[in-house]
C-alpha positions as CSV (number, residue, x, y, z in Angstrom):
1,M,135.7,122.2,109.2
2,P,132.0,122.6,110.4
3,L,131.0,121.1,113.7
4,S,127.6,119.5,114.5
5,R,126.8,119.4,118.3
6,N,130.4,119.0,119.3
7,K,130.8,116.2,116.7
8,Q,133.0,116.5,113.6
9,V,131.0,116.3,110.4
10,I,131.9,113.1,108.5
11,K,133.4,114.0,105.2
12,D,133.6,110.6,103.5
13,P,130.4,109.9,101.6
14,I,128.1,107.1,102.5
15,R,126.2,105.3,99.8
16,L,122.4,105.0,100.2
17,F,120.6,102.5,98.0
18,T,116.8,102.7,97.8
19,D,114.1,100.9,95.9
20,G,110.4,100.0,96.2
21,S,107.8,97.5,95.0
22,V,104.1,98.2,94.9
23,D,100.9,96.3,94.2
24,I,98.9,98.8,92.2
25,K,95.6,96.9,92.9
26,T,95.9,97.3,96.7
27,G,98.1,100.4,97.0
28,I,100.4,98.5,99.3
29,G,104.1,98.7,98.7
30,Y,107.4,97.8,100.3
31,G,110.4,100.1,100.4
32,A,113.9,99.0,101.1
33,Y,117.1,100.8,101.8
34,L,120.8,100.0,102.5
35,V,123.4,102.4,103.9
36,V,127.0,101.4,103.0
37,T,130.2,103.0,104.2
38,D,133.6,102.4,102.7
39,R,134.6,100.2,105.6
40,D,131.7,97.8,105.2
41,F,131.4,98.0,101.4
42,S,132.5,94.5,100.7
43,S,131.2,92.8,103.8
44,D,129.4,89.5,103.4
45,E,127.1,90.5,106.2
46,I,125.7,93.5,104.3
47,K,122.5,91.7,103.3
48,K,121.5,91.7,106.9
49,Q,121.7,95.6,106.9
50,V,118.9,96.1,104.4
51,K,115.9,97.7,106.0
52,V,112.3,97.1,104.7
53,R,109.1,98.8,105.5
54,Q,105.5,98.6,104.3
55,F,103.7,101.7,102.9
56,E,100.0,101.9,102.3
57,N,97.9,104.0,99.9
58,T,100.8,104.4,97.6
59,S,101.9,104.3,94.0
60,S,105.2,103.5,92.4
61,T,106.3,107.2,92.2
62,R,105.0,107.9,95.7
63,L,106.7,104.8,97.1
64,E,110.1,105.7,95.7
65,L,109.9,109.1,97.4
66,E,108.5,107.7,100.7
67,T,111.3,105.1,100.8
68,L,114.0,107.7,100.2
69,L,112.6,110.1,102.8
70,W,112.3,107.2,105.3
71,A,115.9,106.2,104.7
72,L,117.2,109.8,105.0
73,S,115.3,110.2,108.3
74,N,117.5,107.4,109.6
75,I,120.8,108.9,108.6
76,P,122.7,110.3,111.6
77,P,122.7,114.1,111.5
78,E,126.5,114.3,111.5
79,I,126.6,112.6,108.1
80,H,126.1,115.1,105.3
81,N,127.8,113.7,102.2
82,I,125.6,111.0,100.6
83,M,125.6,109.3,97.3
84,I,122.0,108.2,96.7
85,Y,121.5,105.3,94.3
86,T,118.0,104.8,92.9
87,D,116.4,103.5,89.7
88,S,113.6,106.2,90.0
89,Q,113.8,108.6,87.1
90,N,111.4,110.8,88.9
91,I,113.8,111.2,91.9
92,I,116.8,111.7,89.6
93,G,115.0,114.5,87.8
94,L,113.7,116.3,90.9
95,P,116.6,118.8,91.4
96,G,116.2,120.0,87.9
97,R,112.5,120.5,88.3
98,R,112.6,122.2,91.7
99,K,112.6,125.8,90.5
100,R,109.5,125.3,88.4
101,F,107.7,123.4,91.1
102,E,108.4,126.2,93.6
103,Q,107.6,129.0,91.2
104,N,104.2,127.3,90.5
105,D,103.6,126.5,94.2
106,Y,103.4,122.8,93.2
107,H,100.5,123.4,90.8
108,S,100.2,122.1,87.3
109,K,99.6,124.3,84.2
110,N,95.8,123.6,84.8
111,N,96.3,125.1,88.3
112,R,95.7,121.7,89.9
113,L,97.8,120.7,92.9
114,M,100.4,118.2,91.8
115,N,100.2,114.6,92.9
116,N,102.9,113.9,95.5
117,H,103.4,117.7,96.2
118,D,103.7,116.9,99.9
119,L,106.6,114.5,99.2
120,Y,108.3,116.8,96.8
121,R,108.3,119.6,99.3
122,E,109.7,117.3,102.0
123,F,112.3,115.9,99.6
124,F,113.6,119.5,98.9
125,R,113.5,120.4,102.6
126,V,115.4,117.3,103.7
127,T,117.9,117.2,100.9
128,D,118.8,120.9,101.6
129,Q,120.5,119.5,104.7
130,Y,122.9,117.3,102.8
131,D,125.7,117.4,100.3
132,F,124.2,114.6,98.1
133,E,124.5,113.2,94.6
134,L,121.7,111.3,92.9
135,I,123.0,108.4,90.8
136,K,120.8,106.4,88.5
137,A,121.1,102.7,89.2
138,K,120.2,100.3,86.5
139,G,117.8,97.8,88.0
140,H,117.2,94.2,86.9
141,Q,120.6,93.6,85.3
142,P,121.8,90.1,84.5
143,T,124.2,88.9,87.2
144,H,127.2,88.8,84.8
145,R,126.7,92.5,84.0
146,K,126.6,93.7,87.6
147,D,129.4,95.6,89.1
148,E,129.7,96.0,92.9
149,I,127.4,99.0,93.0
150,H,124.7,97.2,91.0
151,R,125.1,94.1,93.2
152,L,124.4,96.3,96.2
153,F,121.4,97.9,94.5
154,S,120.0,94.5,93.7
155,L,119.9,93.7,97.5
156,V,117.3,96.5,98.0
157,D,115.5,95.6,94.8
158,K,115.2,92.0,95.8
159,A,114.3,92.8,99.4
160,S,111.4,95.1,98.4
161,R,110.1,92.6,95.7
162,N,110.4,89.7,98.1
163,A,108.5,91.5,100.9
164,L,105.7,92.4,98.5
165,R,105.4,88.8,97.2
166,K,105.4,87.4,100.7
167,N,102.8,89.8,102.1
168,I,100.4,90.3,99.2
């Protein structure tokens, strides 16, 4: 088993839930994330573990990437196996678009540098360090249709929306 600075690499996956809410008029958004391990998966205290941060000069696509990168920067280096839950179709599709992005040096067909190219580059650089799986979370589900995963995702969804409402 690989070692990381005399520490054993943790094999069991953690679950990372990310979401964001942005006010397109002001460009201010709030990202939220939650890290869940198997041992605290059903804890009643889990709401208190949601982290929220403000981002400026952002868009919905940019905010989702900024939030995920912020969350990953706070994952201890010995943890490599991560299940990432997001409702961002853009993030879900990034691994499949990587080859084309890199072949075109993050330029469009019109030879224009892509929006968010800096975050795409950082996403690929950071995620190369992990064994991760991207999982599409269905946001805004009625309570009676939510399973445990979607109840956890709704915590970050609500936290980002509430922070935006409170501060805008």
